[in-house]
C-alpha positions in Angstrom: 0.0 0.0 0.1 2.4 2.3 0.5 4.2 2.2 -2.7 1.3 4.0 -4.7 1.3 6.2 -1.7 5.2 6.7 -2.8 4.5 7.1 -6.8 2.3 10.0 -5.6 4.9 12.3 -3.4 7.2 11.7 -6.7 4.6 12.9 -8.7 4.0 15.6 -6.5 7.6 17.2 -5.2 9.9 14.8 -7.1 12.4 12.0 -6.1 14.0 14.7 -3.2 11.3 14.8 -1.4 11.9 13.3 2.3 8.5 11.9 2.3 9.3 9.9 -0.7 11.7 8.1 1.9 9.3 8.2 4.9 7.3 5.9 3.0 9.2 3.7 1.4 11.6 2.8 4.0 8.3 1.0 5.9 7.5 -0.4 2.8 11.2 -1.8 2.8 10.3 -3.6 6.5 7.2 -4.9 5.4 8.4 -6.3 2.0 12.0 -7.6 3.9 9.5 -8.9 7.1 7.9 -11.8 4.3 10.5 -12.6 1.7 9.2 -10.5 -0.8 12.7 -10.2 -2.5 11.2 -8.4 -5.8 9.5 -6.4 -3.8 12.7 -5.2 -1.8 14.9 -4.7 -4.7 12.4 -2.1 -6.1 11.8 -0.4 -2.7 15.8 -0.2 -2.3 16.0 1.3 -6.2 13.5 3.5 -4.8 15.4 4.6 -1.9 19.0 4.8 -4.0 17.1 7.0 -6.8 15.4 9.1 -4.3 19.0 9.1 -2.1 21.0 10.5 -5.4 17.7 12.7 -6.3 18.2 14.5 -2.5 22.3 14.6 -3.3 23.4 11.8 -1.2 25.3 10.4 -4.1 27.5 7.4 -1.5 23.8 6.5 0.0 22.6 5.5 -3.1 24.9 3.3 -4.1 24.4 1.5 0.1 21.1 0.9 -1.3 21.8 0.0 -5.2 23.5 -3.0 -4.0 21.5 -4.4 -1.6 18.8 -3.9 -4.9 21.0 -6.0 -7.3 20.8 -9.0 -4.7 17.0 -9.0 -4.1 16.7 -8.9 -7.6 19.0 -11.4 -8.6 17.2 -13.6 -5.8 13.7 -12.7 -7.3 14.7 -14.3 -10.5 12.4 -11.9 -12.1 13.3 -10.4 -15.3 12.3 -7.1 -15.5 12.9 -6.5 -12.0 16.4 -7.2 -12.7 16.7 -5.4 -15.7 15.6 -2.1 -14.5 17.5 -2.5 -11.2 20.7 -3.2 -13.5 19.5 -0.5 -15.3 19.6 2.4 -12.1 23.0 0.7 -10.8 24.5 1.8 -13.8 22.7 5.4 -14.2 23.9 6.4 -10.6 27.4 4.8 -11.3 27.2 7.3 -14.4 26.0 10.6 -11.9 28.4 9.0 -9.5 31.3 10.3 -12.4 32.3 6.1 -11.9 31.7 5.6 -15.3 31.6 7.5 -18.5 
């Protein structure tokens, strides 16, 4: 239920909005509590983008690593593809790749 609320905050105020992180953190706890690796990957990906948009590039990488692990465990190719794409974009913006 929190994911659509996070999407609404993103549409209203943008990724850097503190409300996005405030909504996604409990969503991650919930997803982790029942072992939903695909949902965990999506939420961690959202937290990584939120951190990056807020100017916290180092924090974004700490969120994307577990997201990649969760996406790999989920075996959901769509989640895996979007998570790798996000990791690549974050690495680019952090100037780790050119």
